[in-house]
Structure formats: structure tokens, C-alpha cells
N, C-alpha and C positions, 0 to 999 in steps of 0.2 A: 249215409255213405254212397258215393257215386257208383253207378253200375260198374264202370271200369275198375274201380278199386275192389268191388266184391268179386269181380273175375280174377283180379290178380291174387286176392287172398283165397279164393276158392282153388285156383290152380296151385298155389302154395301149399294148401292143406292136402291136395291130391298127391303132390310130390313127396310130402312128409310121410304119408301112409305108404306110398310105393317104396320109398328108401327104407322105412322101418321093416317092412315085409321082405325086402331084399336082405337086409341085415340078418333077420332071423333065417332066412334060406341059406344064406352064406355060412352060418354056424351049424346048420343041421346036417350031420355026416351023411344021413340017408339020401337027402336031396342032392348033396354035392356029388355022391357016387353016381346017382341016377342021371344027373344033369351036369356034364363037365363044365358047361359054360358058366356055372356059378362059381367056379374057381377063379375067374378072370373079370368079375364085375365090380371089383373094389373101386376103380375109377368111375364107374357108372353110378354106384352108390354115392360117392363124394359129390358127383356133379348133381345128382338129385337133391342132396341136402343143400348144397351151396347156391346152385343157380336156381333149382326148382323151389326149395323151401325157403331159404333166407332171402335171396335176391328179389323174388317175386313178392314175398311179404313186405319187404323194405319198400319196393316200387309202389305197391298198392296203397300202403299207409302214407307214403310221402305224397303220392298224387292226390289223396284225400285230404291231408292236413297242412301241406305247405301253404304259405301265404298266398292270397289270391292274386292273380296276374292283372285282371281288370274286371270291372263290373260285367262287360259284355261277354268276356271269356274268362271266368275265374280260374280255370284250371289249365289255360293254354289250349293247345290244339288236341281236341279229342282223337282225331285222326292219328297223330303222333303216338298218343297213348296207346291206341289199339294196335298200331303197328308194333310198338314195343312189345306188347303182350303176346302178339302172334309170332313175331320174329323170335323171342326168347324160347317159346314153347316148340317152334319148328326145330330151332337149334338143338333143343334138349332132346327132342324125340329122335333126331338123326344121331345124337350123341349115344342114346340108350341103345340103339341099334348097331352103330358103328364101333363103339369101343370094344364090346365083347367080341364082335367079329373080328376086329383087327388083332386083338389079344390072342385069338385062336388061329391066326395065320391067314385070315382073309385079306384081299386087297380092298381096302376101304379109304384110301387117301381122298378121293372126291367127296366121300360121305362125310368124313371128319372135317374137311376143309369147308364144305357147305354148312356144317354144324356151327363151326367157329365163326364163319362169316355171318350167319343169321344171327348168332348171340351178340356179335359185335355190333351189327347194324341196330338190334333191339336196344342194346345199352345206349348207343349214340342217340336213338330216337328219344329214349327217355330223358338223356341229358339235355338234349335240344329243347325239349318241352319243358323241363323243369328249371333250366338255368335262369330264365327271366324272372322266375318266382323267388329266386334267392338274392335279396337285395338289403341294403342297409335301411335303417329307419330314418 
């Protein structure tokens, strides 16, 4: 398995654990009473599951298993792959901070806009790198 795929899969597993921990904390009455921010983290939980767990797992496996681009560069641009990983995780980190803060009344429009932009660019980087590998036989 390529190094980049391992990083995508490991990042996905960390997000899965974080999402499951957050799910337990959201259901635990004592934690919700002690930490009011736990009442507003449902979108963050979903983002951890969908972008953090599912998307990164899919990207990592796709980078690894899709047909080879060429003998010289079998997986396309490694730089674009790393950019995709870093941008997705940067966007996810900004979202993890920004969504609860926004739900509690904080002004976070630049933070959430930065998060969405980073994730969009990460997705585009992945598509740009993977597109040439999807071809007819």
C-alpha cells in the first residue's frame, strides 16, 4: 500500500474514533450538562463521519487500487495526492472548531468559509489526480 494511501486510511480511522467518541459524549447526560457545546456538535459529528471517515477511506483506497496512470507515474501526481489529504484535513479541523462555535452564537463565517474552500480544493485535487486513471479498456 502506498504511503499516501496509508495516511488517508489512518486519518480516516482517527476520524472514525473521534466521531464515535463524540457520539457517546452527546448521549451522556452528565457530559452535556457540564459542557453545553456538546448539545450543538451534531453537524460536526456528521462531518467527521462523512468527510473524515468515509471520504478519506474512499480516497485512500482509490489512490491505491485504481488503474495505473503510466509506468513512470503509476498513481499520477503524488503532490496532488498529498495536497488533497492536507486540504481535506485542514478543512475538517476548521469545521470541527467553527461549527460548534457558530451554533453557540460566535461569528465564524471566515472560519467556515475557509473550511469549505479547503475541502473543495482537496476534493478537486483528488479528482484532478484520479481522472486520468479512469479510462476505457
